[in-house]
N, C-alpha and C positions, 0 to 999 in steps of 0.2 A: 386409593389413588384417584385423582381427578382425570378428566379426559382433555385437559388443556394441552394443546399441541403447539402453542405459540413458541417458536424456536428461541432459545436463549444461548448466549455465548458465555462459556466459562473457561478458566485456565488459559488465558491468552498469553502466549510467550513468543519471544523472538531471539535470534542471535544478535550479537553485535553486528553493526554494519561496517564492512571493511571496504576501503577504496580498492578498486581493481588492481591486482598486482602486489598488494601489501599483505595484511595479516592472513587472509584466506586464499592466497595466491595458488596454493597447491590443492585446495579443497574442491572436489567435484560438487555438483549441485545436490546430489543425493546425500553427500557427506555433510552438507549444511542443513538439509531438511531433516535428516534422521534424528539429531539430538533434540530438536524442538518437538517433533512428534513423540519421542520417548518421554520428554518432560510433561507434555500435556496428557499423555496416556497415564503416567504415574499419578497425576493429580486427580483423574477421574476413576482410577482403578477401584477405590473403595465401593463404588456403586455396583461392582460385579457384573456390569453389562458388557457384552461383546461389542467391539467396534464394527459398525455396519459397513463403513466405507471410509476411505481416505481420499479427499479431493484437494489437489494442489494446483496452483497456477504456476506457469513457467513460460518464458518467451524464447530463450536463446540456448536451451540445453542441447544435449546430443541427440534428442529424439527418443523414441520409445515411450514408456509410461513411467515417468519420474515418480509419480505417487506410489505406485506398486513397488518400485525398486527401493524408495526411501522407507516405506513401511516395513519391508523385509529387513533392511539394514537397521532399522530402529528396534528390531526384535519383537514386532507386533505379532508375528506368527504367520504361517503359510495360509491360514484361513481368512486373513484380512485382505480384502480387495483394495484396489486403488485406481483412480482415474485422474488424468492430467488435463487441465483447462488452459486454453490460450485465447485471452482477449487482450493481448499485448500488455501494456502496463496497468490494465485493470484486471489482470488475471487473478491475482490473489483475492481481490474483493469479490470477483465473480465466483470463485471457488466457495466462499462462505455463503454467497447468495444461493448457490445450487444446494449446498448442504442444508441451509435453512428451509428451502422449498421442500426437500424430502422429509424433513422432520415435521413440517406443517401438514404435509399430505398424509402422514402416518406411514410412510414407506421406510422410515428409519427412526431409530431412537437415539443413536449416538454416532455422530460423524465427526471425524477430524478434518479440519479444513484450513487452508492457508496458501502459502506460496513460497517459492525459492528461486534464486537466481545466482549464477556464478558467471559474472562477466569475465573473470580471470581464466576460467577453463572452458568457456564456450568454444566449440570446435570451429576451425577455419574451413570453410567450404568454398567451392568455386562453381560458377555457371558453366555447364558443359559446352555451350556453343562458343563462348568467347574466352573462357579460361579466367575471366575476371573474378576477383574475390567476391563471394556472396556475403554482403554485409547484413541484409535483412530481407524478409519477405516483402513483396509489394503490399502497401496498405490499400491500394485501389488499382483497378485495371487500366489499361491504356484508354485514353480519352478522358480520364479524370485527373485532377491535380493529385500528386503523390509526393508532397514535400517531406524532407527530413524534418524532425521535430524542431531542431534549432532554427533553421531558416523560417519555419512556420511561426515560431515564437517571435522572431523579428518582424514578420509580416503582421502578426496580431498586435504587437506593441504599436506599430505605426497606425494600424487601422483604428485602434482604440485610444490613441493619444497617451500612451503610458511612457513616461519619460525615463531616461537613464537614471536620473537622480532618484526617482521613486523606486525603480527596480533595485538600485544599490542600497537604498534605505531598508527595503524589505529583506535583502540578503544579509545585511548587517544585523537586523533584528533576529533573523533565523539563527545565525551563528551565536549571537550574544545569549539568546534564550537557551539554546541547546548546550552551550558551554556551561552556563549557570546551572542548568538542570543536572548535567553530568557531574559537576563538582559537588552538588548537594545530594547526590545519590538517588535522584528521582527515577532513573532508569533501572536501578539495580534489581528490583523485584521482578521485572519483566524479562530480564536477560538470562539466557541459557549459555553457559560457557561452552565453547567448542575448542578443544585442544588448548585450553588455557587462555583463549581470546575471549574477553568479556567486557570490552570497552570499545565504543564507537570511536573510530580514529580520525574522523573528519572535522568535528566542531573546533573552531578556533575563536577564542574570545577576542583576539587581537584583530579579527577580520572586520574592522569598522569601515564606515563610509569613506574615510580618507584613503585607506588602503585599497578599498574596492575601486575607487576612482582611477587607480593606476592601471587597471586592466584595460586592454584594448578590445574593441569589438571583434567578435569572432567571425561573423557571417557577412557583414557589409562594412566597408571602411567608415561610413558615417552612421553605423547602426548603434543600437543601445544594448544588445544582448552580449554579455561577456562570460568568460569562464567563471568569474566571480559571482555573478548573479544567476548562475545556472547550477544544476545539480552535478554530481560526479558519477561516473560509471562505478558500480558498486556490487559487492557480494553480500548475500544475507538471506535469511529465511525467517518465516513466522508461521505459527500454527495455533489453533484453538479448538476446543470441543464445542460442537453445536448439538444441543440436546433439548429435552423438555424441561419445563419449570419444576416438575416433580423430582426429576433426577438432580437438578441443581440444588433443590432444598434438601434432598437426602444427603447430598455431599456436603452441605453447609457452605457452599462456595458462593461468593457474590457473583451476580450475573447481569448481563445486558440483554434485554429483550430486543429481538429484531422486529421492529414495528412495520417497516416497509422497505422495499428495494425497487430500483428501476434502472433500466438502461435506455439510452437515447442515441441518436445519430444525426449528423448534419453534414455540412460542406467539408469534404476531405482537405480542402485548401486551408482550413482554419481548425486544425485538430485541437489546439490548446484551449478552445472554449467549450469543448464537449461536456465537461462536468456541469456546466450551467443548465442546459436543458434536462439533463438527468436529475439534477438536484431539484429543479422545479417540478418534475414529474413525481419524484418521491415525496416531496413536501405535500403536493396535492393528494397523493395516495394516502398519506398519513393524516391528512386533515390538519396540517400545521402551516405556519408561516415562518419566515426567517426570524421574526421576533421571538419565536418559541425556542430557538436554538441557543443553548448555552455553551456548546462544545462543537468545534468544527475542525476536521482534518482533511485537507485537500493536498494531493501530491504536488509538492513544490519542484516540479521538473525544471521550470524556469520562473523567475519572479514575474516576468511579463504575463505568463498565462495564469498564474495564481491571482494576480491583481485584476486581470481581465474578468476572470470568473467571479471574484468578489464584487467588482463593480457591477457586473451584469445582474447579480442576485441581490445586491444591496445588503451584503453581509456586514455585521459588526466585526471589524478586523481584530478587535480584542479577543474574540472567541476563537480565532484561527490559529492552530498550531502553537499553542501557548508555551510549549517547551521546545520550539524550533521544528523545522521540517526538513525535507529532503535536500534543500540547498546546503544545510549544515550537516545533516546526518548521512546523506547519500540516497541513491535511488536504485536499489536492486530490482529491476523492472517487474519481474513476475511475482515478487514478494511484496512490493510497495503497498498495494491495496490492502493486504492483510495487516501490514505494519500499521496502517492508519487505524485499524480496529484495536490493535494492541495498545496503541497510544490513547485511543478513546477510552478503553477499559481502565487504563491506569488513571486517567483524569476523572472519569465519571464515577468510578467506584471508590475514590478517595473519601476518607471520613468527612472532610470538610466540603465536599462537592455539593452543589445544589441539585435539584431534581429535574433540571431542564434536559431536553433531548439533545442527542448528538448526531452530527452528519459526517459521514465519510464519503468522499467523492474523488474520482479520477477522470482526467481528460486523457483520451486514448488516440494513438496514431490512426489515421484514416478517418477521423472526424467523429469517433464514438465517445460516449461518456457513460459512467456507471456511478450510482449513488445508493447509499443505505442510511436509513434512520434507525438509531438504536436508543433505548431508554433504560434507565436503571430498573431492574426487575424488583418487585416487592418481596 
């Protein structure tokens, strides 16, 4: 056995992504996470290694330690621990970052990581002083801007000169590509059925620019951000095994090597651009440039923010979300960062894929960003 501790990702799986209130309306967040944890565990079981830990991202669940609850529900046994991570909509990617750091340090050999979210069953809570419904935790304290992500996307579009037509064109692209991929069975191998649900329910091939132009602006009467060029509230989960190259080779599983990861932060007033400084940091850490990237997955919370990040970095848009993104598929907040890696694994490990690196990145409420560079392991 070698002493190579470069962390690799294997057996990346996800549930279908359901629009809130639809296919997974009655599924708690641990009920979504458990099946993908079980599927990933089954894929790596031939190695005979204990699972050192389970790390899951989550934003809006009922509290407690989702990862431990889901691990028990998945049948991993009482000796498998779990920890839950909250970096808002970057939580699932941060969970994998943390798992990779432990493997690289030699503190673990096999960690299951990912994220889960159930917008459908997230509890309703209220502020004790006013009785008003608690919608979300503050992204920043008093004295700082703390916008909702939608109005912030509108502000970003105006600041960066991103037109309504361009946003609608990107949304149409997302739906067209996701619908085509779905029809061709591109997603089938990565999906874990949950109570018979094994199909993303949001992609619509008919959601073209003409139809999208009918949507009215949501946040400002003369704005450009609409329900059509934004993601939907969603339910879903994703998980993968993070381990060493030796274990991946022993299992005979194709793997992605985690080359570098980074987090960054900036102005809370413009949270949608947060992926850009994180991506620049991770590219620098990996010794790469945007020209070295063949595969890019950035959370499409809003077309405006995706386009702002792409413009800021100078990305080749052809490399971004080639099978559609969150506008078409949905955005289950705590799971979305992990879903980016599931999609990169599917694209980069395909037989006809070239050998270029992949980037996963998320912009995060409060002005943060997170990014990871992965490459196909030898």
